[in-house]
N, C-alpha and C positions, 0 to 999 in steps of 0.2 A: 504494500500500500504506500503510495507516495504522499508526502506531507508538504503542505504549502509553506511559504516563507514570506518574509517582509523585509524590505530595505528601509532604513530609517536614517534621518539626520537629526542629531541632537546639537543644541547650541547653549551658550551661556546667556546670562541676563542682558548682556550688551550686544548679543548676536554677532560677535566677532571671532569666536572659536567655533569650528564645525567638526563634528565627529560623524562618520558614516559607518553604519553597522548593518548586520543582517541577523535575523532571528526567526525561529519557527513560532514563537509566542511573543508578540509585541507588547502586550499589556504587562506580562510578567517581567520581560526584559527591561522595559522603561521603569517599572516599579523598582527593580534592582538598582538601576542607575540613580534614581531619585533618592533611594534609601542608602546609598553609598555601601552596598553590599560588598563591593570590591574596592576597598579603601585606597589602594595604590594604583588604581586604573587611571587612564587618561581622563575619562569622564569625571572622576572625583577630583583629580588634581586641578583640572581647569573649570570645574563647576558647571559642566554642560548638562543641566538638569531639565532643559526645555525641549520637548519634542516638536521640531519645526516642520518635519516632512516625513511621510511614509507612503509606501506603495506595496500592496499585496500581490503575490504571485501564486498560481496554483501549485507550482512545484518549487521546492527549496533550491533546486539546482538553478532555476531561472533567476531566483532572487540573488543567489551568489554571483551569477554572471553580471547582473545589473549592479550589484555592489562594487564589483571590480571596475566596471565601466565608469561609475560615478567617481570612485576614488582616483581613477586615472585621468579624470577631467580636471579642468581648471577650477579655481575657487569661484570664479564668476559663473561657471556652469552650475555649480552647486547652489549658488545664490539664486540663479534663474529658476532652478527646479523648485526651490522653496517659495519664491515669489509667485510662481504659477499656481501652486496649490494653496499657499498661505500668505497672501500679500501683507497681512498685518503682523506676521511673525508671532502669532499667539501660540501658547502651549497647547498642542493638539491632544495631549494625554487625556484630558477630560472628555474628549469626543469618542474615545474608545469604549466599546461596550464590553 
């Protein structure tokens, strides 16, 4: 059985640090970030606790490919993705069910 996945971008309160990740359970993963479960991680170090962007994929393999594509792109391309989905840069975590 294949499992879906999600690519996401987290940022800090100033929207100047971007972190791109992939997960099979976005709600749990973002909760882990917000609660600093991994204290020495990039997310915790740079206080990237705001979910600015996410995109679901039916297969985790597709999400991983997209994560690599986004990571390989420029900072401006990441910003453009966020603005297209979330022009106000609000924390999308509360929108997750």
